[in-house]
N, CA, C and O atoms as a CHARMM CRD file, in Angstrom:
* protein
*
  340
    1    1 UNK  N    -35.58500 -36.76400  80.26100 PROA 1      0.00000
    2    1 UNK  CA   -34.54000 -37.73300  79.76600 PROA 1      0.00000
    3    1 UNK  C    -34.02700 -38.53300  80.93800 PROA 1      0.00000
    4    1 UNK  O    -33.75600 -38.03700  82.03100 PROA 1      0.00000
    5    2 UNK  N    -33.91600 -39.76700  80.63600 PROA 2      0.00000
    6    2 UNK  CA   -33.39500 -40.67900  81.81500 PROA 2      0.00000
    7    2 UNK  C    -32.05000 -40.35900  82.19200 PROA 2      0.00000
    8    2 UNK  O    -31.37400 -39.63900  81.45700 PROA 2      0.00000
    9    3 UNK  N    -31.58700 -40.82900  83.28200 PROA 3      0.00000
   10    3 UNK  CA   -30.38300 -40.60600  83.92200 PROA 3      0.00000
   11    3 UNK  C    -29.09800 -41.37800  82.90400 PROA 3      0.00000
   12    3 UNK  O    -28.05300 -40.79600  82.61200 PROA 3      0.00000
   13    4 UNK  N    -29.39100 -42.56000  82.53500 PROA 4      0.00000
   14    4 UNK  CA   -28.51900 -43.13800  81.61600 PROA 4      0.00000
   15    4 UNK  C    -28.32900 -42.51100  80.33500 PROA 4      0.00000
   16    4 UNK  O    -27.20700 -42.39700  79.84200 PROA 4      0.00000
   17    5 UNK  N    -29.50300 -42.04800  79.70600 PROA 5      0.00000
   18    5 UNK  CA   -29.34200 -41.46900  78.39300 PROA 5      0.00000
   19    5 UNK  C    -28.69500 -40.04100  78.50200 PROA 5      0.00000
   20    5 UNK  O    -28.03100 -39.56300  77.58200 PROA 5      0.00000
   21    6 UNK  N    -28.93700 -39.37700  79.71900 PROA 6      0.00000
   22    6 UNK  CA   -28.32700 -37.96100  80.07000 PROA 6      0.00000
   23    6 UNK  C    -26.82200 -38.20000  80.02700 PROA 6      0.00000
   24    6 UNK  O    -26.07000 -37.51600  79.33200 PROA 6      0.00000
   25    7 UNK  N    -26.41700 -39.21800  80.81500 PROA 7      0.00000
   26    7 UNK  CA   -24.94200 -39.36400  80.93600 PROA 7      0.00000
   27    7 UNK  C    -24.37200 -39.62800  79.50500 PROA 7      0.00000
   28    7 UNK  O    -23.34900 -39.04600  79.14700 PROA 7      0.00000
   29    8 UNK  N    -25.02200 -40.49400  78.69200 PROA 8      0.00000
   30    8 UNK  CA   -24.38900 -40.77200  77.39100 PROA 8      0.00000
   31    8 UNK  C    -24.41300 -39.53200  76.44900 PROA 8      0.00000
   32    8 UNK  O    -23.57200 -39.34800  75.56900 PROA 8      0.00000
   33    9 UNK  N    -25.39600 -38.75000  76.70000 PROA 9      0.00000
   34    9 UNK  CA   -25.56800 -37.54700  75.83600 PROA 9      0.00000
   35    9 UNK  C    -24.49900 -36.45600  76.25000 PROA 9      0.00000
   36    9 UNK  O    -24.01700 -35.72100  75.38800 PROA 9      0.00000
   37   10 UNK  N    -24.15200 -36.36400  77.51900 PROA 10     0.00000
   38   10 UNK  CA   -23.04200 -35.55800  77.92200 PROA 10     0.00000
   39   10 UNK  C    -21.79000 -35.93200  77.42800 PROA 10     0.00000
   40   10 UNK  O    -21.03400 -35.04400  77.03400 PROA 10     0.00000
   41   11 UNK  N    -21.44200 -37.12800  77.38200 PROA 11     0.00000
   42   11 UNK  CA   -20.14000 -37.68200  76.77400 PROA 11     0.00000
   43   11 UNK  C    -20.01700 -37.36000  75.25200 PROA 11     0.00000
   44   11 UNK  O    -18.99200 -36.94800  74.70700 PROA 11     0.00000
   45   12 UNK  N    -21.31100 -37.63100  74.59600 PROA 12     0.00000
   46   12 UNK  CA   -21.28800 -37.31300  73.12900 PROA 12     0.00000
   47   12 UNK  C    -21.17000 -35.85700  72.93300 PROA 12     0.00000
   48   12 UNK  O    -20.44400 -35.42500  72.03700 PROA 12     0.00000
   49   13 UNK  N    -21.92200 -34.96600  73.81200 PROA 13     0.00000
   50   13 UNK  CA   -21.58400 -33.52100  73.51800 PROA 13     0.00000
   51   13 UNK  C    -20.29700 -33.14600  73.72300 PROA 13     0.00000
   52   13 UNK  O    -19.73700 -32.35700  72.96200 PROA 13     0.00000
   53   14 UNK  N    -19.68200 -33.70000  74.81900 PROA 14     0.00000
   54   14 UNK  CA   -18.25100 -33.27900  75.09300 PROA 14     0.00000
   55   14 UNK  C    -17.25700 -33.63000  73.90400 PROA 14     0.00000
   56   14 UNK  O    -16.36000 -32.86500  73.54900 PROA 14     0.00000
   57   15 UNK  N    -17.49800 -34.79900  73.35900 PROA 15     0.00000
   58   15 UNK  CA   -16.62400 -35.23000  72.21700 PROA 15     0.00000
   59   15 UNK  C    -17.06500 -34.51700  70.86200 PROA 15     0.00000
   60   15 UNK  O    -16.18200 -34.25100  70.04600 PROA 15     0.00000
   61   16 UNK  N    -18.20000 -34.24300  70.62500 PROA 16     0.00000
   62   16 UNK  CA   -18.56900 -33.25500  69.57600 PROA 16     0.00000
   63   16 UNK  C    -17.87400 -32.08500  69.61800 PROA 16     0.00000
   64   16 UNK  O    -17.27200 -31.60500  68.65700 PROA 16     0.00000
   65   17 UNK  N    -17.94900 -31.56700  70.82000 PROA 17     0.00000
   66   17 UNK  CA   -17.38400 -30.18900  71.06300 PROA 17     0.00000
   67   17 UNK  C    -15.94100 -30.09200  71.01300 PROA 17     0.00000
   68   17 UNK  O    -15.38800 -29.05700  70.64100 PROA 17     0.00000
   69   18 UNK  N    -15.21900 -31.27400  71.42200 PROA 18     0.00000
   70   18 UNK  CA   -13.93800 -31.22600  71.31500 PROA 18     0.00000
   71   18 UNK  C    -13.48100 -31.23600  69.76300 PROA 18     0.00000
   72   18 UNK  O    -12.46100 -30.61400  69.46500 PROA 18     0.00000
   73   19 UNK  N    -14.13300 -31.85400  68.87400 PROA 19     0.00000
   74   19 UNK  CA   -13.87500 -31.73600  67.55000 PROA 19     0.00000
   75   19 UNK  C    -14.37000 -30.42500  66.90200 PROA 19     0.00000
   76   19 UNK  O    -13.59800 -29.83500  66.14600 PROA 19     0.00000
   77   20 UNK  N    -15.53300 -29.95300  67.12900 PROA 20     0.00000
   78   20 UNK  CA   -15.93100 -28.76900  66.51400 PROA 20     0.00000
   79   20 UNK  C    -15.36700 -27.47900  67.06500 PROA 20     0.00000
   80   20 UNK  O    -15.33700 -26.47500  66.35400 PROA 20     0.00000
   81   21 UNK  N    -14.93500 -27.47300  68.26300 PROA 21     0.00000
   82   21 UNK  CA   -14.51500 -26.10900  68.89200 PROA 21     0.00000
   83   21 UNK  C    -13.00800 -25.83500  68.34200 PROA 21     0.00000
   84   21 UNK  O    -12.47800 -24.73300  68.47700 PROA 21     0.00000
   85   22 UNK  N    -12.49400 -26.71600  67.83700 PROA 22     0.00000
   86   22 UNK  CA   -11.16000 -26.41600  67.35500 PROA 22     0.00000
   87   22 UNK  C    -10.96900 -26.46900  65.89600 PROA 22     0.00000
   88   22 UNK  O    -11.01000 -27.57700  65.36200 PROA 22     0.00000
   89   23 UNK  N    -10.76700 -25.42500  65.18200 PROA 23     0.00000
   90   23 UNK  CA   -10.94100 -25.51000  63.68200 PROA 23     0.00000
   91   23 UNK  C    -10.10000 -26.35500  62.94100 PROA 23     0.00000
   92   23 UNK  O    -10.46600 -26.77900  61.84500 PROA 23     0.00000
   93   24 UNK  N     -8.94900 -26.65900  63.45400 PROA 24     0.00000
   94   24 UNK  CA    -8.09100 -27.57600  62.88200 PROA 24     0.00000
   95   24 UNK  C     -8.45200 -29.08700  62.97300 PROA 24     0.00000
   96   24 UNK  O     -8.20000 -29.89100  62.07500 PROA 24     0.00000
   97   25 UNK  N     -9.08000 -29.39900  64.17200 PROA 25     0.00000
   98   25 UNK  CA    -9.60500 -30.66900  64.55100 PROA 25     0.00000
   99   25 UNK  C    -10.81900 -30.86200  63.63400 PROA 25     0.00000
  100   25 UNK  O    -10.96000 -31.97500  63.12900 PROA 25     0.00000
  101   26 UNK  N    -11.66700 -29.94300  63.37700 PROA 26     0.00000
  102   26 UNK  CA   -12.83500 -29.91000  62.49000 PROA 26     0.00000
  103   26 UNK  C    -12.43900 -30.08900  61.15200 PROA 26     0.00000
  104   26 UNK  O    -13.05000 -30.89900  60.45400 PROA 26     0.00000
  105   27 UNK  N    -11.43200 -29.39400  60.67100 PROA 27     0.00000
  106   27 UNK  CA   -10.82300 -29.76100  59.21100 PROA 27     0.00000
  107   27 UNK  C    -10.39400 -31.11900  59.09400 PROA 27     0.00000
  108   27 UNK  O    -10.79000 -31.84500  58.18100 PROA 27     0.00000
  109   28 UNK  N     -9.54900 -31.51300  60.03900 PROA 28     0.00000
  110   28 UNK  CA    -8.98600 -32.87100  59.90600 PROA 28     0.00000
  111   28 UNK  C    -10.15400 -34.00300  59.92200 PROA 28     0.00000
  112   28 UNK  O    -10.10500 -34.99100  59.19000 PROA 28     0.00000
  113   29 UNK  N    -11.09500 -33.77600  60.73900 PROA 29     0.00000
  114   29 UNK  CA   -12.34800 -34.58000  60.85500 PROA 29     0.00000
  115   29 UNK  C    -12.93900 -34.62500  59.50100 PROA 29     0.00000
  116   29 UNK  O    -13.20400 -35.70500  58.97300 PROA 29     0.00000
  117   30 UNK  N    -13.15700 -33.48200  58.91300 PROA 30     0.00000
  118   30 UNK  CA   -13.87100 -33.44400  57.65100 PROA 30     0.00000
  119   30 UNK  C    -12.97200 -34.19900  56.46200 PROA 30     0.00000
  120   30 UNK  O    -13.47100 -34.83000  55.53000 PROA 30     0.00000
  121   31 UNK  N    -11.69700 -34.02500  56.66400 PROA 31     0.00000
  122   31 UNK  CA   -10.88000 -34.68400  55.62600 PROA 31     0.00000
  123   31 UNK  C    -10.94900 -36.31300  55.75700 PROA 31     0.00000
  124   31 UNK  O    -10.98900 -37.10700  54.81600 PROA 31     0.00000
  125   32 UNK  N    -10.95200 -36.59100  57.03600 PROA 32     0.00000
  126   32 UNK  CA   -11.14900 -38.06800  57.33700 PROA 32     0.00000
  127   32 UNK  C    -12.39600 -38.47500  56.62800 PROA 32     0.00000
  128   32 UNK  O    -12.36300 -39.41000  55.82800 PROA 32     0.00000
  129   33 UNK  N    -13.48500 -37.82600  56.88000 PROA 33     0.00000
  130   33 UNK  CA   -14.83100 -38.32800  56.22900 PROA 33     0.00000
  131   33 UNK  C    -14.71400 -38.23500  54.82100 PROA 33     0.00000
  132   33 UNK  O    -15.20900 -39.12000  54.12300 PROA 33     0.00000
  133   34 UNK  N    -14.05400 -37.16200  54.25800 PROA 34     0.00000
  134   34 UNK  CA   -14.03300 -37.09600  52.82200 PROA 34     0.00000
  135   34 UNK  C    -13.25400 -38.20700  52.18000 PROA 34     0.00000
  136   34 UNK  O    -13.59800 -38.75700  51.13400 PROA 34     0.00000
  137   35 UNK  N    -12.11900 -38.51700  52.91800 PROA 35     0.00000
  138   35 UNK  CA   -11.21300 -39.68800  52.38900 PROA 35     0.00000
  139   35 UNK  C    -11.89300 -40.89900  52.41900 PROA 35     0.00000
  140   35 UNK  O    -11.55300 -41.79500  51.64700 PROA 35     0.00000
  141   36 UNK  N    -12.89600 -41.06400  53.27900 PROA 36     0.00000
  142   36 UNK  CA   -13.57600 -42.41900  53.48800 PROA 36     0.00000
  143   36 UNK  C    -14.83800 -42.45200  52.60300 PROA 36     0.00000
  144   36 UNK  O    -15.55700 -43.45000  52.62400 PROA 36     0.00000
  145   37 UNK  N    -15.10800 -41.45900  51.87700 PROA 37     0.00000
  146   37 UNK  CA   -16.26300 -41.23600  50.95900 PROA 37     0.00000
  147   37 UNK  C    -17.51300 -41.26200  51.68000 PROA 37     0.00000
  148   37 UNK  O    -18.37300 -42.04300  51.27500 PROA 37     0.00000
  149   38 UNK  N    -17.76100 -40.51200  52.71400 PROA 38     0.00000
  150   38 UNK  CA   -18.91400 -40.51700  53.54700 PROA 38     0.00000
  151   38 UNK  C    -19.88500 -39.19400  52.99200 PROA 38     0.00000
  152   38 UNK  O    -19.41700 -38.20600  52.42500 PROA 38     0.00000
  153   39 UNK  N    -21.22800 -39.39900  53.26800 PROA 39     0.00000
  154   39 UNK  CA   -22.17200 -38.45100  52.82600 PROA 39     0.00000
  155   39 UNK  C    -21.91300 -37.05400  53.81500 PROA 39     0.00000
  156   39 UNK  O    -22.03500 -35.90800  53.38400 PROA 39     0.00000
  157   40 UNK  N    -21.58500 -37.35000  55.02300 PROA 40     0.00000
  158   40 UNK  CA   -21.37500 -36.16400  55.82300 PROA 40     0.00000
  159   40 UNK  C    -19.87500 -36.05300  56.18200 PROA 40     0.00000
  160   40 UNK  O    -19.06700 -36.97100  56.32100 PROA 40     0.00000
  161   41 UNK  N    -19.65700 -34.50400  56.31900 PROA 41     0.00000
  162   41 UNK  CA   -18.26300 -34.35900  56.68600 PROA 41     0.00000
  163   41 UNK  C    -18.15000 -33.56800  57.95700 PROA 41     0.00000
  164   41 UNK  O    -17.04900 -33.14200  58.30700 PROA 41     0.00000
  165   42 UNK  N    -19.21300 -33.35400  58.65300 PROA 42     0.00000
  166   42 UNK  CA   -19.15200 -32.69900  59.90400 PROA 42     0.00000
  167   42 UNK  C    -20.15700 -33.12700  60.86300 PROA 42     0.00000
  168   42 UNK  O    -21.16600 -33.70000  60.45300 PROA 42     0.00000
  169   43 UNK  N    -19.95700 -32.87600  62.25500 PROA 43     0.00000
  170   43 UNK  CA   -20.74300 -33.14000  63.24800 PROA 43     0.00000
  171   43 UNK  C    -21.64100 -32.00100  63.46700 PROA 43     0.00000
  172   43 UNK  O    -21.33300 -30.90200  63.00600 PROA 43     0.00000
  173   44 UNK  N    -22.87400 -32.19100  64.22200 PROA 44     0.00000
  174   44 UNK  CA   -23.69100 -31.14000  64.55800 PROA 44     0.00000
  175   44 UNK  C    -23.59500 -30.63800  65.99200 PROA 44     0.00000
  176   44 UNK  O    -23.48300 -31.46200  66.90100 PROA 44     0.00000
  177   45 UNK  N    -23.63200 -29.35900  66.24000 PROA 45     0.00000
  178   45 UNK  CA   -23.80100 -28.97700  67.68000 PROA 45     0.00000
  179   45 UNK  C    -25.01600 -29.18200  68.24600 PROA 45     0.00000
  180   45 UNK  O    -26.01400 -29.28900  67.53400 PROA 45     0.00000
  181   46 UNK  N    -25.07900 -29.26200  69.61700 PROA 46     0.00000
  182   46 UNK  CA   -26.23400 -29.38400  70.19000 PROA 46     0.00000
  183   46 UNK  C    -26.60100 -28.05300  70.91800 PROA 46     0.00000
  184   46 UNK  O    -25.83800 -27.46600  71.68600 PROA 46     0.00000
  185   47 UNK  N    -27.77300 -27.67500  70.60900 PROA 47     0.00000
  186   47 UNK  CA   -28.33000 -26.26500  71.15500 PROA 47     0.00000
  187   47 UNK  C    -29.72600 -26.57800  71.92000 PROA 47     0.00000
  188   47 UNK  O    -30.68100 -27.07400  71.32300 PROA 47     0.00000
  189   48 UNK  N    -29.74900 -26.29800  73.06900 PROA 48     0.00000
  190   48 UNK  CA   -30.85600 -26.43700  74.01800 PROA 48     0.00000
  191   48 UNK  C    -31.98100 -25.82200  73.62300 PROA 48     0.00000
  192   48 UNK  O    -33.05000 -26.27900  74.02700 PROA 48     0.00000
  193   49 UNK  N    -31.96600 -24.64200  72.73800 PROA 49     0.00000
  194   49 UNK  CA   -33.02200 -23.86300  72.38100 PROA 49     0.00000
  195   49 UNK  C    -34.02200 -24.57100  71.28300 PROA 49     0.00000
  196   49 UNK  O    -35.18300 -24.23300  71.05200 PROA 49     0.00000
  197   50 UNK  N    -33.34600 -25.54900  70.71600 PROA 50     0.00000
  198   50 UNK  CA   -34.15100 -26.27600  69.72600 PROA 50     0.00000
  199   50 UNK  C    -34.46200 -27.71800  70.15100 PROA 50     0.00000
  200   50 UNK  O    -33.49900 -28.38500  70.53100 PROA 50     0.00000
  201   51 UNK  N    -35.66200 -28.28400  70.14000 PROA 51     0.00000
  202   51 UNK  CA   -35.96300 -29.55700  70.69900 PROA 51     0.00000
  203   51 UNK  C    -35.39000 -30.59600  69.78500 PROA 51     0.00000
  204   51 UNK  O    -34.87700 -31.61800  70.24000 PROA 51     0.00000
  205   52 UNK  N    -35.47300 -30.33600  68.44600 PROA 52     0.00000
  206   52 UNK  CA   -35.07800 -31.39400  67.54500 PROA 52     0.00000
  207   52 UNK  C    -33.54800 -31.64700  67.57100 PROA 52     0.00000
  208   52 UNK  O    -33.11000 -32.76500  67.30200 PROA 52     0.00000
  209   53 UNK  N    -32.77000 -30.65800  67.88000 PROA 53     0.00000
  210   53 UNK  CA   -31.27900 -30.93100  67.83300 PROA 53     0.00000
  211   53 UNK  C    -30.74700 -32.01600  68.54300 PROA 53     0.00000
  212   53 UNK  O    -29.70600 -32.50400  68.10400 PROA 53     0.00000
  213   54 UNK  N    -31.26500 -32.50400  69.57800 PROA 54     0.00000
  214   54 UNK  CA   -30.83600 -33.58600  70.33300 PROA 54     0.00000
  215   54 UNK  C    -30.77100 -35.02600  69.35400 PROA 54     0.00000
  216   54 UNK  O    -29.81200 -35.77400  69.15900 PROA 54     0.00000
  217   55 UNK  N    -32.07600 -35.09300  68.86500 PROA 55     0.00000
  218   55 UNK  CA   -32.22700 -36.12300  67.94400 PROA 55     0.00000
  219   55 UNK  C    -31.22700 -36.12700  66.75000 PROA 55     0.00000
  220   55 UNK  O    -30.62300 -37.13900  66.39500 PROA 55     0.00000
  221   56 UNK  N    -31.11200 -34.96700  66.19100 PROA 56     0.00000
  222   56 UNK  CA   -30.22100 -34.90400  64.97300 PROA 56     0.00000
  223   56 UNK  C    -28.88600 -35.03100  65.26700 PROA 56     0.00000
  224   56 UNK  O    -28.11100 -35.54100  64.45800 PROA 56     0.00000
  225   57 UNK  N    -28.48600 -34.56300  66.49300 PROA 57     0.00000
  226   57 UNK  CA   -27.04300 -34.76600  66.96900 PROA 57     0.00000
  227   57 UNK  C    -26.86900 -36.27800  67.17400 PROA 57     0.00000
  228   57 UNK  O    -25.91100 -36.80800  66.61200 PROA 57     0.00000
  229   58 UNK  N    -27.69200 -37.02200  67.91600 PROA 58     0.00000
  230   58 UNK  CA   -27.46900 -38.42500  68.18500 PROA 58     0.00000
  231   58 UNK  C    -27.62000 -39.22400  66.88000 PROA 58     0.00000
  232   58 UNK  O    -27.14300 -40.35800  66.84400 PROA 58     0.00000
  233   59 UNK  N    -28.16700 -38.78400  65.94500 PROA 59     0.00000
  234   59 UNK  CA   -28.42900 -39.36100  64.65200 PROA 59     0.00000
  235   59 UNK  C    -27.05600 -39.37600  63.85800 PROA 59     0.00000
  236   59 UNK  O    -26.53200 -40.36700  63.34900 PROA 59     0.00000
  237   60 UNK  N    -26.60100 -38.12700  63.85700 PROA 60     0.00000
  238   60 UNK  CA   -25.21700 -37.95600  63.14600 PROA 60     0.00000
  239   60 UNK  C    -24.18000 -38.75700  63.70600 PROA 60     0.00000
  240   60 UNK  O    -23.48600 -39.53900  63.05600 PROA 60     0.00000
  241   61 UNK  N    -24.08400 -38.52100  65.05900 PROA 61     0.00000
  242   61 UNK  CA   -23.08500 -39.33800  65.80500 PROA 61     0.00000
  243   61 UNK  C    -23.14500 -40.76700  65.63000 PROA 61     0.00000
  244   61 UNK  O    -22.12300 -41.45100  65.57100 PROA 61     0.00000
  245   62 UNK  N    -24.37300 -41.26800  65.54000 PROA 62     0.00000
  246   62 UNK  CA   -24.48900 -42.71500  65.30900 PROA 62     0.00000
  247   62 UNK  C    -24.06000 -43.17500  63.83400 PROA 62     0.00000
  248   62 UNK  O    -23.65200 -44.31600  63.61900 PROA 62     0.00000
  249   63 UNK  N    -24.18600 -42.18400  62.81700 PROA 63     0.00000
  250   63 UNK  CA   -23.94200 -42.51800  61.41000 PROA 63     0.00000
  251   63 UNK  C    -22.45700 -42.26200  61.17100 PROA 63     0.00000
  252   63 UNK  O    -21.90300 -42.72800  60.17500 PROA 63     0.00000
  253   64 UNK  N    -21.79200 -41.51100  62.09200 PROA 64     0.00000
  254   64 UNK  CA   -20.37800 -41.37200  62.10300 PROA 64     0.00000
  255   64 UNK  C    -19.53900 -41.86800  63.07600 PROA 64     0.00000
  256   64 UNK  O    -18.41500 -41.42100  63.30200 PROA 64     0.00000
  257   65 UNK  N    -20.17600 -42.98400  63.78200 PROA 65     0.00000
  258   65 UNK  CA   -19.54700 -43.37100  65.15900 PROA 65     0.00000
  259   65 UNK  C    -18.21200 -44.08900  64.83200 PROA 65     0.00000
  260   65 UNK  O    -17.32800 -44.04800  65.68700 PROA 65     0.00000
  261   66 UNK  N    -18.01000 -44.69400  63.75200 PROA 66     0.00000
  262   66 UNK  CA   -16.69900 -45.37100  63.42600 PROA 66     0.00000
  263   66 UNK  C    -15.57900 -44.26400  63.16300 PROA 66     0.00000
  264   66 UNK  O    -14.45300 -44.35800  63.65000 PROA 66     0.00000
  265   67 UNK  N    -15.97700 -43.23700  62.37400 PROA 67     0.00000
  266   67 UNK  CA   -15.05100 -42.23900  62.14100 PROA 67     0.00000
  267   67 UNK  C    -14.76600 -41.41200  63.39800 PROA 67     0.00000
  268   67 UNK  O    -13.63700 -40.94000  63.52900 PROA 67     0.00000
  269   68 UNK  N    -15.66800 -41.20500  64.30300 PROA 68     0.00000
  270   68 UNK  CA   -15.45100 -40.52800  65.55700 PROA 68     0.00000
  271   68 UNK  C    -14.51300 -41.21200  66.39300 PROA 68     0.00000
  272   68 UNK  O    -13.70600 -40.58800  67.08200 PROA 68     0.00000
  273   69 UNK  N    -14.58300 -42.63500  66.36700 PROA 69     0.00000
  274   69 UNK  CA   -13.62900 -43.45800  67.18100 PROA 69     0.00000
  275   69 UNK  C    -12.29500 -43.30900  66.67600 PROA 69     0.00000
  276   69 UNK  O    -11.36800 -43.08100  67.45300 PROA 69     0.00000
  277   70 UNK  N    -12.10000 -43.42800  65.30800 PROA 70     0.00000
  278   70 UNK  CA   -10.84500 -43.45500  64.79800 PROA 70     0.00000
  279   70 UNK  C    -10.15700 -42.16200  65.07500 PROA 70     0.00000
  280   70 UNK  O     -8.98400 -42.07600  65.44000 PROA 70     0.00000
  281   71 UNK  N    -11.06000 -41.05000  64.85400 PROA 71     0.00000
  282   71 UNK  CA   -10.38500 -39.67600  65.09800 PROA 71     0.00000
  283   71 UNK  C     -9.99500 -39.39100  66.47300 PROA 71     0.00000
  284   71 UNK  O     -9.01100 -38.69600  66.72300 PROA 71     0.00000
  285   72 UNK  N    -10.81000 -39.95600  67.45800 PROA 72     0.00000
  286   72 UNK  CA   -10.48300 -39.72200  68.89200 PROA 72     0.00000
  287   72 UNK  C     -9.33200 -40.64500  69.36800 PROA 72     0.00000
  288   72 UNK  O     -8.56600 -40.32400  70.27700 PROA 72     0.00000
  289   73 UNK  N     -9.27300 -41.72800  68.73800 PROA 73     0.00000
  290   73 UNK  CA    -8.25600 -42.60800  69.10300 PROA 73     0.00000
  291   73 UNK  C     -6.85500 -42.20200  68.49600 PROA 73     0.00000
  292   73 UNK  O     -5.84400 -42.51200  69.12700 PROA 73     0.00000
  293   74 UNK  N     -6.74700 -41.49200  67.24900 PROA 74     0.00000
  294   74 UNK  CA    -5.73400 -40.87400  66.71200 PROA 74     0.00000
  295   74 UNK  C     -5.21300 -39.75600  67.45700 PROA 74     0.00000
  296   74 UNK  O     -4.02500 -39.45200  67.35700 PROA 74     0.00000
  297   75 UNK  N     -6.07500 -39.06800  68.25800 PROA 75     0.00000
  298   75 UNK  CA    -5.97900 -37.81100  69.13500 PROA 75     0.00000
  299   75 UNK  C     -5.60700 -38.23900  70.65500 PROA 75     0.00000
  300   75 UNK  O     -5.49000 -37.43200  71.57700 PROA 75     0.00000
  301   76 UNK  N     -5.47300 -39.36500  70.74100 PROA 76     0.00000
  302   76 UNK  CA    -5.24800 -39.90700  72.17000 PROA 76     0.00000
  303   76 UNK  C     -6.48200 -39.54100  73.10700 PROA 76     0.00000
  304   76 UNK  O     -6.27500 -39.16700  74.26200 PROA 76     0.00000
  305   77 UNK  N     -7.70900 -39.65000  72.61600 PROA 77     0.00000
  306   77 UNK  CA    -8.84300 -39.45800  73.46600 PROA 77     0.00000
  307   77 UNK  C     -9.83300 -40.60300  73.38400 PROA 77     0.00000
  308   77 UNK  O    -11.00000 -40.50600  73.00400 PROA 77     0.00000
  309   78 UNK  N     -9.15200 -41.80600  73.83100 PROA 78     0.00000
  310   78 UNK  CA   -10.16900 -43.08000  73.76500 PROA 78     0.00000
  311   78 UNK  C    -11.24500 -42.95900  74.66000 PROA 78     0.00000
  312   78 UNK  O    -11.00400 -42.67100  75.83300 PROA 78     0.00000
  313   79 UNK  N    -12.53400 -43.16100  74.23000 PROA 79     0.00000
  314   79 UNK  CA   -13.68300 -42.94600  75.03800 PROA 79     0.00000
  315   79 UNK  C    -14.33600 -44.41600  75.03700 PROA 79     0.00000
  316   79 UNK  O    -15.33600 -44.73000  74.39200 PROA 79     0.00000
  317   80 UNK  N    -13.64100 -45.19700  75.81800 PROA 80     0.00000
  318   80 UNK  CA   -14.11500 -46.69400  75.99100 PROA 80     0.00000
  319   80 UNK  C    -15.44700 -47.00700  76.13600 PROA 80     0.00000
  320   80 UNK  O    -15.95900 -47.99300  75.60700 PROA 80     0.00000
  321   81 UNK  N    -16.13300 -46.08200  76.94300 PROA 81     0.00000
  322   81 UNK  CA   -17.43100 -46.20000  77.48100 PROA 81     0.00000
  323   81 UNK  C    -18.46400 -45.79700  76.40100 PROA 81     0.00000
  324   81 UNK  O    -19.66600 -45.87500  76.65400 PROA 81     0.00000
  325   82 UNK  N    -18.03900 -45.39300  75.27200 PROA 82     0.00000
  326   82 UNK  CA   -19.05400 -45.07100  74.29300 PROA 82     0.00000
  327   82 UNK  C    -19.48200 -46.16400  73.46800 PROA 82     0.00000
  328   82 UNK  O    -20.39600 -46.01900  72.65600 PROA 82     0.00000
  329   83 UNK  N    -18.79700 -47.39200  73.64800 PROA 83     0.00000
  330   83 UNK  CA   -19.03700 -48.63400  72.72100 PROA 83     0.00000
  331   83 UNK  C    -19.07000 -48.40400  71.38700 PROA 83     0.00000
  332   83 UNK  O    -19.97400 -48.89400  70.71000 PROA 83     0.00000
  333   84 UNK  N    -18.13200 -47.66100  70.85700 PROA 84     0.00000
  334   84 UNK  CA   -17.95000 -47.32800  69.37100 PROA 84     0.00000
  335   84 UNK  C    -17.31400 -48.38700  68.65100 PROA 84     0.00000
  336   84 UNK  O    -17.21200 -48.28800  67.42800 PROA 84     0.00000
  337   85 UNK  N    -16.81400 -49.52300  69.33900 PROA 85     0.00000
  338   85 UNK  CA   -16.18000 -50.58400  68.64600 PROA 85     0.00000
  339   85 UNK  C    -17.10000 -51.47500  67.84200 PROA 85     0.00000
  340   85 UNK  O    -16.64100 -52.42400  67.20600 PROA 85     0.00000
């Protein structure tokens, strides 16, 4: 994996783990997605043991990028370098 892509993936993994590792935040994110009428209500964890998981994590983050940006800004975790705007 290239250096730039690895940097982006580390930031995405940190933000996904911020939401998923805290049950309350995970439920609030699911409620946000549910209220917006989205197909998905949760993010996917990345696991190094499965080679397909990186692509699936990136795909889900891309599909939920607006909701992730809203959720992180509401929780005072603005990730300006993610280009979610």
